[in-house]
C-alpha positions in Angstrom: 59.0 119.1 97.9 56.5 116.8 96.5 53.2 116.8 98.8 50.9 113.9 99.5 48.7 114.7 96.5 51.4 114.3 94.4 52.0 110.8 95.4 48.2 109.8 95.2 47.5 109.1 91.9 45.9 106.1 91.1 47.0 103.5 88.3 44.5 104.6 86.5 45.9 108.0 86.0 48.6 106.3 83.7 46.2 104.8 81.3 47.0 107.2 78.6 50.8 106.3 78.6 49.3 102.4 78.0 47.3 103.4 75.3 49.6 105.8 73.5 52.0 103.1 73.9 49.9 100.0 72.5 48.6 102.2 69.7 52.3 103.1 68.9 53.0 99.5 68.9 49.8 98.5 66.6 51.2 101.3 64.0 54.5 100.5 64.0 54.7 96.5 65.0 58.2 96.4 64.0 59.3 99.1 66.4 62.3 98.0 68.7 61.5 96.8 72.1 62.5 99.2 75.1 62.8 99.4 78.5 60.0 101.8 79.6 59.1 103.7 82.5 56.3 105.9 83.9 55.3 106.7 87.4 52.3 108.3 89.8 53.9 111.6 90.3 54.0 112.3 86.3 51.6 109.5 85.1 51.5 111.2 81.6 55.1 111.0 81.0 57.2 107.8 79.9 60.8 107.3 79.6 61.9 105.1 76.9 65.4 103.5 77.6 66.4 102.1 73.8 69.7 99.8 73.5 71.4 101.0 70.3 71.4 104.3 68.1 69.6 102.3 65.4 66.8 101.5 67.7 66.7 105.3 68.9 66.7 106.2 65.2 63.4 103.9 64.5 61.7 105.4 67.6 62.5 108.8 65.8 61.0 108.2 62.7 58.2 106.3 64.6 56.9 109.5 66.5 58.0 112.0 63.8 60.4 113.9 65.3 62.5 115.9 63.5 66.4 115.0 63.7 67.1 118.7 65.2 65.0 117.5 67.8 67.7 114.7 69.2 70.5 116.1 71.9 73.3 114.8 72.4 74.8 114.7 76.3 78.2 113.6 77.8 77.4 111.4 80.8 80.9 111.6 82.5 82.5 109.2 79.5 79.5 108.2 78.4 77.3 109.5 75.6 73.2 109.9 75.6 71.2 111.0 72.7 67.5 111.8 73.7 64.7 113.6 72.3 61.1 114.2 73.3 58.3 113.4 71.8 54.5 114.3 72.2 52.2 111.1 71.7 48.8 112.1 71.7 48.4 113.2 75.8 51.5 111.9 76.9 55.3 112.9 76.6 57.7 110.3 75.6 61.5 110.7 76.4 63.4 108.3 74.7 67.1 107.9 74.8 70.0 105.6 74.6 73.4 105.5 76.5 76.4 104.6 74.5 80.1 104.7 74.9 81.9 107.0 72.3 84.4 105.6 69.9 88.0 105.8 70.7 89.9 108.6 68.9 92.4 107.1 66.5 95.4 109.1 65.9 97.7 108.2 62.8 101.6 108.6 63.3 
């Protein structure tokens, strides 16, 4: 259960996330854009939702994450590729969701 203290982190507690993302953007200006969230409960974490597998690969390379650290998960019909990457004082959870390719059976 969350306590009042967990819910009272000011916006300033999230500045490490903003600074790390700004630095990543400066180092990799062509990195694909993303839907990025962070929150007051875990102000040093950011969730990065990407549009495609190619975008995830670009972020994996930019964060120097090893390919073996990427995990595949089944989301009840859709698939998710996800990895966690430390970035300075913060942690990124980077993922994309996609529909699996249909299985073609030759007759």
